[in-house]
N, C-alpha and C positions, 0 to 999 in steps of 0.2 A: 522660424519654428524649430524646436529642438528635435534632433534626430535620435530615436531610441538606440541604445547601445547595440542591440542585435541588428540594426539596419545600417550601421556604419559600414562603408565600403573600404576595405583595406587595399592599399596600393598593390600589395603582392597578389591580390586576387582580381585585379582589373582585367586581366586577359586569361582568366582561369579556363575559359571554354576553348582556348587555343592550345592547351597543354596536351602532350601525348597522353594516351589513356593511362599508362602506368604511373605517370607523374600526377595526373588528375586524381586517381584512386589514392595515391600516397598522400596528397594534400588533404583529401577528405578524411582519411584515416587519422592524420595528425590532429585534425580538429576534434575528433572524437576522443583521442587520448588526452588532449588538453582538458576536455570537459571532465574526465575522470579525476584529474588532479584537483579541480575545484571541489568535487565531491569529497575528496580526502580532507580538504581544509574545513569542510562543514561537519565532520564527524562529531565534534563536541556538541554541536547544536542538535544533531540527530539523536545523540545519547540523551540529552535533556528531554527531548520530545518523547522518547520511548519511556523514560522513567516517569514522566508526568502522566502518560496515557495508561500505564499498567493498572494502577489502582482504580481508575475509572471503569476500565473494561472488566476488572474483577468484581466491581459492584453492579455489573449488568449493563453498562453503557454501550453505546453504539459507535461505530466508525462512520463518519459522514464525509465523503469525498465531494469536493466542489471545484468546478473549473469551467472554462470555456475553450472552444476550439481545440487545437493540438494539446494544450496542457490539460484540458478537461478530459479528453479521450485517454491521455496517459493515466490520469487518476482513475478513471473507470476501469482501465485495463488492469491496474494493480489491485483495485478493490474486488473485482469480480472473481479473481483467482483465490481469494481467501476461504471461500466456502469449500470448494473441492479439495484444496491443498491442505487446509488446517481444520476443516470442519466447523468454521465459524457459522453460527446459525444465520440464515438469510435475513431474518428480522433484525439482526444486529448490525446490518450493513445497509447504508443509504448512499446511493450514487446519484449526484445531482449535476447535471450538465446543462449549461445555458442553451436554450432552444429545445430542451427535452430529449428523450431517448433517440429521436430521429437524427439529432445532431451528432450522434456517434458515427454515422456513415456519410453525412453530407453537411456542409456549412449551412447555418440558419442566419440569414441576414439580420444584423442589428441585435442579435440575442445577447451578445456579451456586454452590451451597453445598458441592459435593463436591471438597474438596482432594485426597482420595485418588485420585479419578478423574482429576483434572488431572495428577497425577504419573504415573499409569499411562498416560494418553493420550500424554504426551510421551515416556516411556521406550520405548514401542513404536516410536518413530522414531529412537531412539538418537542423541540430540543430541551434537554435537561442538563444538570450539572455533571452528570456521569458520562455525557457524550463527548466525543472528540471530533471536532470539525477540522478537516485538512483542506486548505485552499491552495491550489497550484496555479501559478501564472508566471510565464517567462518575464513579462514586462514588470510585474509587481504592481500594476495599476489597473488591471482589468476590472471595470465597474461591477460586473456580476459577481465575480469571485471576492472582491474586497467587501462588498455589501453583505455577502453570505457570511464571511468570517466575522465581520462586525456584529451582525445579528446573532451569531452563535455566541460570541463573547458576551453580548448584552444579556443573553439567556443563561449565562453561567457556565457554558460548556468550555472545555479546554479547546483553544484554537491554535492551529499550527499553520504557518504560511511557508510555502516553498516558492522561491523566486530567484530569478537571475539578476535582479536589481536590488542591491542593498538599500537604496534610498527610496524605494517605492512604497506606496501606500499599504500594500498587503502586509509587509513586515512590520509596519507601525501598528496596524489594526490587530494583528495576531499576537497572542500572548507569548508564543515561542516562534521565532523566525529562523528559517533555514535558508541562508543566502548562498547561492551558487553562481557567482558572477562570471559566466562563460564569455561575456563580451560579444564582439562582432562575430557574426556567423561567416563561415567560409563562402556561403551564398547569402548575400545581404538580406536579412529579414527572415530567413528560413529557419524558424525556431524548432522545426522538426529535427534539426541537426544537433549541434552541440547542446543547446538549451534543452531540447527534448531528451537527449541521452542522459544529461545530468539529472533531470527531473525523474526519469524512470529509475535510475540507479538509486537516487535518494529514497524514493518510495519503496523500492525493493528492499533496501536496507532497513528502513523504518518498520515496514509491515512484517518482515521476516523476523527481525529482532523482537518485535512486540509479540508476535504469535509464539515465539520461542519462550519468552518470559512468562507467557500465560499458560505454559505447560503443554502446548500442542506438539512439542518435539521431545523425543526421548532417545538418547544414544544416537543422535544424528539422523533419526528417522521421523517421518511425518505420521505420527501414530494416531492422528485424528482425521486423516484424509477420508474423503467420501468414496466409497466403492461404486463406480458407475459402469464398469465394463469388465470383461474377462481379464484383461491385462492387469487392472487394479485389484481384482479378486486374487489373482496369483501373487501380486506384490504383497497384499495384506497377509496371505498365508505364509509367505516367505518371512515377513517381518516377525510374525508371531512365533514361528519356528525358531528363528535366530535369537529372539529375545527371551524365550521361555521353554524351548524344546517341545518334544511331543511328536507323536506320529501324525501322519497326514490326516487321519480320521479325527484325532484328538484336537488338532488345530482347527479343522473345519467346524467341529462341534462347538468349540469355544467361541469362534466367530459368529456362528449361528445364534448362540444364546444372547449375544449383545448387539444384534443387528449389524454385524460386520465391522464393528469398531475395534481397531488393533489394540489401543490402550486398554480397553475393558477386557478384551480377550486375553491379554497378557495377565491381568489380575485373576481371571478365571483359572488360567493355567498355573498360577501360583497358589491356588487353593481357596480363593475368595468365592463365597457363594454368590450366585447371580443377583439375588435380591439385596446383597450388601454392597455391591460395586458402586452404585451412585452415591450412597452415603459416605463411603470411604473417599471417593474422589472429591466430593464437596468439602469434606473435612480438611483436605490438603490442597484445595483450590486447583484441582486438576493436575497437580504435580505427581507424576508417576514415580519419580525418584523417592519422594517423601512417603507416598502411599505404600510402596514396596518395603521401604525401611521400617515401616510401622508394623508389618506383619510378623 
């Protein structure tokens, strides 16, 4: 039987549990640093994925994350942050995890082997050519994830595979493959370590770059973030003040006129009438640089 790369036991780690604590921590840290090197090598693939995803999201498509186990939970963790951080509408985000939502906190036996369930899960969301399906699997061969990506591709969606195995099925089934071959884990088979770190960083880079290209970032600020507490209300007020000036009362009034959205409040502070803000942003695809330049 072929041993998966992540389950290979390295000679240097045969007695890792006997190391002094400082040496153990150093060994673990080195494995994490090595994972980041693999991400650096994958930057061209991540760039292609972002470039291909941007026009689909601009046409109203959705981001669909798919995975199982550790990889699936990493995908969910990345996706769930996009609404509060960048204001991505919840209906434009689909998070599909083998075994259902409950698998986010505990393992569901056999769920990752269900290709039929993967196809059913995706079909319930009626994928289109404007959607982007992102499959994440350390092994690159997880049946649920591979079947989901294949089904998305058959439906015409853009499909992206993120895997630690360059020869796995996932990268063959996906239109764009992002290979991060982290190899043997410092603890054999523990893909929450190097493989998990590499996957999380890849998704961080992909989603942040994508949201930036879609106009959710202006002058290094998250101008479409959702305000859900006092801390974020103060942050929004500070951003509007920094980007457009005004007294405390003027800034709060501008935010109130647009439901607390920083980007729109900045346009208000630059003299745009409240009823004209949406049309202006639609004309320039949400790009605040372009919208302000047109004033």
